[in-house]
NUPAPA-767240 format. One record per atom (N, C-alpha, C): x, y negated, z negated; residue number from 1. Coordinates in pm, whole numbers, plus 50000, padded with zeros to 5 digits. Each point is the difference from the previous one (the first is absolute). Layout:
BEGIN
R	c1	c2	c3	resi
R	X	Y	Z	NUM
...
! end
This chain:
BEGIN
R	c1	c2	c3	resi
R	50085	50118	50000	1
R	49915	49882	50000	1
R	50090	49876	50000	1
R	49974	49907	50089	2
R	50081	49879	50008	2
R	49966	49905	49885	2
R	50086	49903	49981	3
R	49977	49899	49896	3
R	49868	49927	50027	3
R	49975	49965	50125	4
R	49876	49932	50036	4
R	49879	50087	49967	4
R	50009	50129	50029	5
R	49892	50094	49968	5
R	49977	50010	49849	5
R	50109	50002	49924	6
R	49989	50008	49854	6
R	49929	49876	49945	6
R	50041	49883	50047	7
R	49936	49876	49955	7
R	49851	50001	50035	7
R	49970	50035	50124	8
R	49861	50004	50046	8
R	49919	50098	49916	8
R	50056	50115	49972	9
R	49932	50103	49922	9
R	49969	49951	49858	9
R	50096	49938	49936	10
R	49978	49949	49864	10
R	49896	49890	49997	10
R	50006	49911	50096	11
R	49902	49891	50006	11
R	49859	50055	50023	11
R	49989	50095	50089	12
R	49870	50058	50031	12
R	49944	50078	49881	12
R	50083	50079	49937	13
R	49955	50081	49886	13
R	49957	49914	49882	13
R	50068	49890	49977	14
R	49974	49917	49883	14
R	49891	49896	50023	14
R	50000	49936	50117	15
R	49912	49886	50022	15
R	49881	50028	50093	15
R	49994	50118	50059	16
R	49891	50038	50091	16
R	49964	49885	50094	16
R	50095	49951	50077	17
R	49973	49882	50081	17
R	49907	50026	50118	17
R	49929	49894	50038	18
R	49919	50001	50122	18
R	50094	49984	50118	18
R	50103	49917	49982	19
R	50104	49977	50100	19
R	50134	50004	49928	19
R	50097	50067	50060	20
R	50136	50000	49946	20
R	50096	50000	50119	20
R	50049	49881	50033	21
R	50093	49984	50112	21
R	50137	49969	49941	21
R	50090	50094	50012	22
R	50134	49988	49944	22
R	50100	50008	50115	22
R	50084	49898	50011	23
R	50097	49994	50109	23
R	50141	49989	49944	23
R	50089	50076	50057	24
R	50141	49999	49961	24
R	50073	49895	50086	24
R	50046	49895	49935	25
R	50073	49893	50068	25
R	50148	50003	49967	25
R	50049	50113	49953	26
R	50139	50012	49956	26
R	50099	49967	50111	26
R	49971	50039	50122	27
R	50093	49976	50110	27
R	50024	49852	50022	27
R	49901	49918	49973	28
R	50014	49855	50017	28
R	50089	49937	49893	28
R	50029	50077	49895	29
R	50080	49948	49889	29
R	50136	50069	49989	29
R	50041	50069	50103	30
R	50130	50066	50000	30
R	50109	49897	49975	30
R	50093	50034	49914	31
R	50108	49908	49965	31
R	49967	49910	49882	31
R	49874	49997	49960	32
R	49957	49923	49883	32
R	50060	50064	49876	32
R	50043	49919	49906	33
R	50066	50051	49879	33
R	49913	50104	49928	33
R	49870	49976	49992	34
R	49911	50093	49932	34
R	49986	50132	50072	34
R	50022	50000	50130	35
R	49988	50122	50078	35
R	50115	50096	49972	35
R	50109	49949	49946	36
R	50117	50084	49971	36
R	49967	50110	49899	36
R	49903	49977	49912	37
R	49963	50099	49900	37
R	49921	50116	50060	37
R	49955	49983	50123	38
R	49922	50105	50064	38
R	49851	49980	49988	38
R	49958	49903	49922	39
R	49857	49971	49986	39
R	49946	49934	50125	39
R	49877	50034	50036	40
R	49940	49946	50121	40
R	49922	49872	49978	40
R	49967	49934	50110	41
R	49917	49880	50003	41
R	49867	50037	50064	41
R	49890	49970	49931	42
R	49869	50041	50047	42
R	49900	49885	49993	42
R	49901	50007	50092	43
R	49884	49911	49998	43
R	49878	50088	49979	43
R	49913	49957	49908	44
R	49881	50077	49966	44
R	49877	49912	50006	44
R	49900	50048	50071	45
R	49865	49942	49994	45
R	49912	50110	49946	45
R	49939	49974	49885	46
R	49918	50102	49935	46
R	49869	49938	49954	46
R	49892	50070	50029	47
R	49866	49957	49960	47
R	49941	50111	49916	47
R	49964	49967	49877	48
R	49949	50101	49908	48
R	49890	49942	49911	48
R	49901	50082	49970	49
R	49894	49960	49908	49
R	50057	49972	49861	49
R	50113	50060	49968	50
R	50061	49979	49869	50
R	50050	49857	49981	50
R	50011	49923	50108	51
R	50047	49862	49990	51
R	49887	49900	49973	51
R	49875	50045	50005	52
R	49887	49910	49976	52
R	50014	49933	49863	52
R	49988	49869	49999	53
R	50004	49923	49876	53
R	50137	49978	49941	53
R	50104	50049	50065	54
R	50136	49984	49949	54
R	50073	49886	50071	54
R	50088	49934	49928	55
R	50082	49897	50064	55
R	50116	50066	50074	55
R	50074	49920	50074	56
R	50108	50051	50084	56
R	50106	50074	49918	56
R	50037	49946	49887	57
R	50103	50064	49917	57
R	49954	50137	49950	57
R	49877	50010	49957	58
R	49947	50129	49953	58
R	49994	50102	50113	58
R	49967	49955	50119	59
R	49996	50089	50116	59
R	50141	50051	50032	59
R	50096	49912	49996	60
R	50139	50039	50029	60
R	50050	50098	49894	60
R	49962	49980	49876	61
R	50040	50094	49894	61
R	49946	50140	50027	61
R	49875	50007	50047	62
R	49942	50131	50033	62
R	50079	50067	50112	62
R	50042	49922	50099	63
R	50081	50056	50109	63
R	50133	50050	49946	63
R	50067	49917	49920	64
R	50130	50040	49943	64
R	49985	50124	49911	64
R	49893	50006	49923	65
R	49976	50117	49916	65
R	49979	50125	50086	65
R	49934	49984	50113	66
R	49972	50114	50088	66
R	50127	50059	50059	66
R	50096	49914	50034	67
R	50122	50054	50061	67
R	50106	50031	49895	67
R	49978	49957	49879	68
R	50083	50039	49886	68
R	50148	49984	50020	68
R	50073	50109	49972	69
R	50146	49999	50003	69
R	50058	49971	50138	69
R	49922	50015	50104	70
R	50050	49971	50135	70
R	50035	49851	50015	70
R	49934	49916	49923	71
R	50026	49857	50008	71
R	50141	49967	49956	71
R	50059	50081	49916	72
R	50134	49973	49949	72
R	50110	50074	50075	72
R	49959	50094	50084	73
R	50101	50082	50068	73
R	49986	49999	50151	73
R	49879	50020	50051	74
R	49976	50015	50143	74
R	49957	49871	50070	74
R	49953	49903	49922	75
R	49947	49876	50055	75
R	50081	49882	49949	75
R	50053	49923	50094	76
R	50072	49878	49962	76
R	49906	49881	50002	76
R	49913	49992	50100	77
R	49908	49888	50014	77
R	49864	50051	50050	77
R	49895	49944	49942	78
R	49865	50038	50038	78
R	49914	49875	50007	78
R	49958	49963	50120	79
R	49908	49888	50019	79
R	49858	50057	49998	79
R	49916	49945	49913	80
R	49868	50059	49976	80
R	49888	49900	50033	80
R	49904	50049	50077	81
R	49870	49933	50016	81
R	49899	50099	49944	81
R	49942	49968	49886	82
R	49906	50089	49932	82
R	49864	49931	49990	82
R	49902	50059	50062	83
R	49867	49940	50006	83
R	49894	50098	49950	83
R	49889	49943	49955	84
R	49881	50079	49969	84
R	49913	50003	50125	84
R	49921	50106	50018	85
R	49913	50007	50119	85
R	49908	49879	50016	85
R	49958	49941	49890	86
R	49908	49884	50007	86
R	50069	49877	50058	86
R	50132	50001	50012	87
R	50073	49887	50052	87
R	50024	50008	50151	87
R	49957	50109	50059	88
R	50019	50020	50144	88
R	49878	49943	50073	88
R	50022	49909	50093	89
R	49886	49945	50075	89
R	49931	50108	50084	89
R	49870	49992	50006	90
R	49924	50099	50079	90
R	49957	49943	50132	90
! end
């Protein structure tokens, strides 16, 4: 299982998202000092009912909790857009 698959799996299992778009942007950061540790750079757009009524910081905490120890070893940078379904225009 790839690192991207592991992240996706943890996010899906923990947050049951309606949408979970996770992109690996590590190649764009090659040579960056943080990339030397082997941690990747990722962009995440996640929509989950669990985010209803929560502020941005609380939503980000839920994401960080979902990926757990990977945040300190496998992930160097994670850009997060976390929304509740009610925030998506119809």
